[in-house]
C-alpha positions, 0 to 999 in steps of 0.5 A: 065177734064186733058185737061182744067188744061194742057190748064191752067197750059200752059197759065200760064206758057207762061204768067210768060216768057212773062213777065220775058222777055218784064219786062222793066231794067230800073224798075230794082233796081240801086245799085253798084256794080249789074253788072261788068265794061267794061269787054271785051270778049278777043275771040269774043270782046263783052262786058260780062256785061249786063249794062258796063261801070259800076262799080264793088261791091268791091269798098270802099263804100262798104266796107265801109257800110260793116264795118259800118253795125253792129256798133249800136248794137254792139256799147258800149254806158254807162250812165254817172255818175256825181261822174267821173266828180271830178276824177283827177286821178286814181293810179289803183286798191287797190287805192283811187283816187284822186278828186276835193273836200276835202281830204279824208281820210280813216285810217285802222280800226286797229292801232297797234296790241297785241302782246302776248308772245308765251309760250311753253307747 
C-alpha cells in the first residue's frame, strides 16, 4: 500500500514537472512589460531578460490605464434638472438666482413692525 502510494505520487510530480518544463512560451498571454528590455549583464555579457527587446511595464500606457481604472464607479453622474436651464446667474447664498421668464419678487413677510414704548417699572 505504501509503495503504490509513493510510486503514484512520484509519477504525478514527474508529470507536473514535465508539463512545466515543456510548456510553450508562445501560448502565454502577451501583455506589455512582462519581461525586461535589452538589459545585458556587465560581467558575462548575457541577456538578463526572458524575452529581450520588449519594453518594460513602466510606460505611458501602463500609467494611463492605472489612472483610468476607477473612473467608471468614482465619477459623479447627476440627474438632469429641467429647472436649471432657465438660470442666467447664480448670485450666491441667500439670494434668488436670475432666471429667464417673469421676474418674481418675494416680499418679506413683515413690512413694518409695531413699536412699543418702553415703560420702566
